[in-house]
N, C-alpha and C positions, 0 to 999 in steps of 0.2 A: 436127689433133686427132682422136683416135679417136671415132667416132660415139657409142660407149657413154659416154665421158666427157662429150661434149657434151650427151647426154640428161640426165645427172645435173646438169650445170651449169644447164640450163634449168629443172629442178625447183627448184634453189636460188634462182635469180634470180626465179622466179615467187612463191616463198614469202617470201624475205627477201634482197634484194640485198646487204645488209651481209655476210651469211654468205659469199656468193660472193666479195665483195671482200676478205674476210679471208684467203681461201685463197692460198697461194703459187702460183707458176706450176706447180710439180710437183703441188700439190693440185688445181689446176684440170684438169690433164691426166690425173690418175689415175682408175681405174675398176676395178671387179671384173668380170672377164670372164664374161658370161652365155652366151657362144658358144664356139666352139673346143673344145678338149679338155675343159674343165670342163663346158661346156654339154652336150656329147655324153655325157660320163660321167653327168651327172645324168639325162639322158633314158633312159639304159640301166639305171638303178637298178631292181632287181626282175626283170631278165631271168634266165632259167635259166642261160645261159652268159654271163657278163659279163667280157669280155676288154678292158675299157677302162682301168682304173686301174693305175698303175704300182706295184702292191704284190703280193706273193706270197701265194697262198692254198693251204692244205692241200687234199687231195682231198675232205675232208669239208666244205669251205666255210668253215672257221675260219681265222683269220690264221696264216700260216706263222710258226713261232717256234722258237727254240732252247730245249730243256728246261732247260739250265743257267740261263737267264734266267727262263723261265716259272715254274719251281719256286719262285722267290723272290717271286712276285707273287700275292697272294691276292685276285685279281680275275678276273672273266670276261675271257678274252683279247681279246674285242671292245672292252673298255673301256681297253685299254692299248697294244696293238700297232698297230692301224690309225692312219692319219692322222686328226687332228682337222680340222674345217673351219677355213679361214682366219679366219672370223668368231669361232671358238671354239665349244665344245660348246653347243648350244642350251639344254640343261637347266641348265648352269652359268651361262650368261648371264642366264637368267631368274631364277635363284636370287640371283645377285649384285645384280641390280636390286632385287629384293625386300628384300635386306639393306641396300642404300643407303637405301631409304625407312624401314626400321626404325631405322637409326642416325641419321637426319636427319629428325626429325618435321616440320620446317618445309617439307619437300618434298612433304608430302601434298597431293594434288590438283594437283600440278604435273607437266606432261608432260615426260618425259625420253626420250632414246634408249635402245635396248637396248645394254648394254655390249658392246664388241668386246674379245676377249681378246688380250693382248700377252704377250711373253716378259718379264714383270715390269715394274717401274717404269722402269728405264733404257730399255728398248725403247719403252715408252709415250711417254716424253719425246722419244725420237728420232722416233717416228712423228708426234708433234705438230709437231716441227721440219719434217718432210717436208711436212706438210699446210698449215702456216701461215707458214713463214718463208722469205723470199727472201734471197739473198746480199746483205750490206750493210745489212739492216734491223736496227734496234735492238730488243733484248729487255730489258724492265725487270725487274731482280731486286734484292733487298736487297743491301747491301754485305757481308753474311755469308750465303753461299749454298753449296749442295753443289757441290764442285769439279768433279764429272763433267759439269755443264752445259757446261764448256769443251770437253770431247771430244765430247759428244753433240750440241751445237748450234753452237759456234763453229768447231770443226775440221770438223765434218761438213757444215754448211750455210752457213758463212761469215758468220754474224750477228755483231753486236757486242753485248756485255752492257753495258747502261746501268744503273749502280748507284745506288740511293737509300739514304739513311741508315736503318738498321733501328731503332735505339734512340734515344730522347730522354727524359731525366728518368725513367729506369727503366721506360719502356714503349715501345710501338710508335710510331714517328715518322710519324704520319698526314700531316702537312704535307709531309714529304719525298716521300712517295708521290704526293700531290696535285700537287706541282710537276712530277714526272716525267710524270704522265698528261696534264697541261694544257700541256706543252711543245709546241713546234712539231711538226707532223706529224699527219695525219689518222688513220692506222692505228697502233694501240698494241697491243703484245704484252706481256703481263704474266705473270710466274710468281710465284705465292704458295705457300709451302711451310710448312704448320703441322701438327704441331709442326715447328719449323724445325731443319734440319740446317745448321750445327753447334750452334746455341745451345740447343735444347730449349725454345723459346718458342712459346706459343700466345696470341693476343690475348685480352683480357678480353671480356665481352659488349659493353661500351661501345665498346671498340676495334673489334670486328667491325662494329658498327653504323656507326662512323665511317669505316672502310675502305670499307664498302658505299656509304656516302653519297658519298665522293669519286670512286669508280668510276662511280656513277650521274651525278654532276655532269659528269664527262668525257664520258659518252655524251650527255647533254643538250646539251653544248657542241658536239656534232657529231663527236666522236671515234668511230671504229669500233674496238671493243676486244675482243680475244680474251684471256680470263683462263684460264691453265693452272694448275689447282690440283694441286700435287704433294702428295698425301695419303699419303705412304709410311708415316708413323708415326701414322696416324689412330687415335683411340680411347684413346691413352695420355696422358690428362690427369690430373694428380695434385693439383690445388688446386681449391677452390671459387671461383666467380666467373669461371672461365675457360671460354670457349666450347667445348662438347663436340661441336658439329656442324661439319662442313666449311664453309669459306667458300663452297664451291660451292653449298651450300644457300641462301645469302644472294643468290647471283648468278644462279641458274639461270632465274629468271623476272623479272629486275629491269628489263630494258630491251631493246628491239628492236635496239639497237646493241651489245649485250654478249653475246658467245658465251662461255659457261662450259664449260670442258673439264676434266672430272675424271679425273685419272690416279691410280689407286690399285691395290691388290692385296693378295695374301695374304702377301707376303714377310715383313713385320714384324708385320702385324696378327695373323697366325696362325702365326708362328714357323717358316716353311718357306722359308728363304733359298735353298735349292738347287732348289726346285720351279719357279721362274721363271714365275709366272703373275700377270699384272696385267690391268688393264682401262682402257679409254677410254670415257667416257660424256659425252654432250652435253646441254646445257640452254640454252634461250634463250626469251625472252618471245614467245609466239605460235607457238612451235615445234610442229609437228604430225607425224603419222606419216610423211607424204611427205618433209618436210624431213629428219627424222632418218634415214629410210631411205637417202636420198641420201648423207648423211654417213657412215652405216654402210658403204655400198657403197664409198665412196672409202677409208675407213679399212681395210676388209678388203682392198681392192686394194693399198694400201701394204704391209700385212702380207704378202700373197701374194707381192709382188715383192721382199720383203726376207728373210723367214725361212720363207715358205710357210705355216707354222702353228705354234702353240705345242704343248707336250707334251700328248698325250692322257692319258698315265698320270697326270701331275701334276693335270690338270683333274679326272679321275675320282676321285682320292684326295681332293681338296679338296671335291668335291661330297659324297662319302661323309661327310667330317668335318662339313660344314655341316648335314647332315641327321641327324647323331647326336643322340639325345635329351639327352645331357649336354654338348653342344658349348659352350653358354654358361658352364656351370660350369667346364669345363676352361679356357676363356679367362680367366675371372675369377681362377682360382688362379694363373695366370702374371702377371696384372695385379698381384695382391697382392705377388708377389715383386719386380716392377719398382718398385712404389710404395715398398716397404720400402727398396730401394736408393736411390731418390730422397730419401727422408726422412733416411736416414743421411748423405747428402751435405749436406743442409740443416743437420742438427744439427752436423756437424763444422765447417762454415763459419760457424757462429755465433760461433766464437772470433775475437775482434777482432785477434789477433796476425797473422793471415795478411795483413791489409791492409798490412803493412809492405812486402810484395813483390807482391801481386796482389789484384784485386777480381773478384768473380763478375759475369758478365753475367746479365741477367734470364733465369730458366728456371723452367718449371713443368710440363713434359710431355716425352714422347718418350724417346729413347735417350741423349741427350747433355746436357752442360752445358759452359760455357766460362768460363775466367778470363782476364782481361786483365792482362798483366805491367806493372809500373811502368816508367816511363821509365828507360833506361839498362841494362835487362836484355835479354839476347839469348835469344829463345825457342829457337832452334836449338841453341845451346850448352847451355842448360838441359835440353832434350830429350835430348841426348847424355849429360849427367851422370846424368840419371834412369835411362837404360838401363844404363850401365856401372858406376855406383856403387850405385844403389838398386834395380836390377832392376824398374823401373817404366816402362811404355810409355804415352805419350800422343801426341797429334797437335799439331804446331805450325803455326799458320796466321798467319804474320806477327805474332808476339808475342801472339797469342791462342791459348791452349792448350785443346784440346778433350778432354774426358774422356768416354768412353763408359761410363757407369755401368751400361748394359745388360750389359756384358761382365765385371763384377766383382761379387764378393760384398759385401753390405752391411757385413760385418765388416771389409772391407779399406779402407773409406772413410777412417778415421783415418790409417792407414799411408800411403795414397796422398797425402793433402794434407800430411802431415808430411814426406814425401819431397820433394814439390814445394817446400815451404818451405825444407827443408835444401839442396836443389839451388840455389835462388835465393841462399841465404846463401853457399854455396860459390862461386858465380859472382861475387858481390859482393866476396868476399875474395881473388879471384885477382889 
C-alpha cells in the first residue's frame, strides 16, 4: 500500500473506524498524490518560468487556444481552457456547499465535507462504487431503480443489487427496507433516489422520518451503513406534505455507524444535461475537518485516476449562473413549467376509464411517472404499437411504462394517455 494511502487510512481509523471499514479495498488503497508530478507542479506555482504542467501557454502567459473556439466563449480564457483541479474548482465547491445548506435547513450547524466535483451523477455513482463496493457485495436498492446502476456498479465493480419492494398501500414500503437493512451481514450499502427514477416518487414527511428511523435502528443493531443518496432530481417536488429536503439531511448527523454520501449535481436541477458537473459530499455524526479531508483526498484520487478532472468551462459557467442576481427567479420559472406538466398528467389520469388497462404508480415529483399494465398485456408489444401507430414514445420496464413528462408539453398529456389506452385496446383485440 502506498504510504500516502496509509496516512489517510490512519486518519480515518483514528476518527471513526466504521468509515474505514466501509471503504472497499480500492477505497482503502486510493489517495491523492501530494508528491511526484502534482506535488512538484504545486511547488513551482508562481515561478517566472514554469515548465511543469502538461498544458500549452501563449507567449503572453495566457492559455494557448484556437480562435475558432475562443471566439464562441464569453469568459476569461483562464476560466475555460486550463485544467480544473481533480477536486473541482475551489470557488464552485464552496458555493455548492453553501447551496446544500440553503436547500436543506435541517443541515444547519451540521459539519459536512467540502463537495468533490464529478463528471455529473453517473460518474459520482461510479466513484461511490470505487470507494465503497467490493466485488460480490450486495447493494440495497428499491425494486424500481435507475437502470444505469447495472452498468455503473454491477458491471464495473461486480456487486449484486439486492432489491426491496418500493411501494405498499400507495406509499413507501418502510418495512421492506427495514428487512433488507436488518438482514444478515454487518456492512450495508444502500442507495436511495428521491425523486425516484423511474416512478417520480418522493416520500412524505412521515415516511422520511420512518425511513430515517429504520436506518438508525440498523446502525444501533451494529450494522455499518453507507447510504448513497442519488439526488439527481432534487428540488422538483410538486405536492404539499412531501419532503423537500434530501434524505441526506436526515442522515448526515444521525449515527456514528452511518456514513451519508450525497451525490447530486446541476444536470437536472439547473437544466444543463451536457455540462456534466456533479458533486460528492459526505456527512457522519462526529465528522470533523480531518476525517472529511481524508475522504476528500481519497475521492479526488479516484477522480484523478479515472477522468483526471471535470470540465473547467462547465464549472465556470455554472458558478456564473449561481452568482447571477436572478438565478432563483430563472429556476422558479422552469419549475412552474414542470409543475404544469405534472398537474396536466394528474388531471388526465383522473378519468377512471384508464383503469381498464393500467393504473398509475404513486408519483409527486421529479421528471417521470409510471403506469402498471393490467395482467395479460405485453408492455413491449404496446410500446411498439405506440411508436408505429400513434407516434408516441415511452419506456417499457417489464410491463411498467415510464412517461417522462419533463420532455412533453402539458397540452400533450391527454393525447399521450389516450394513445396508451388505444394501444392497450389494440393489443387486447389482436
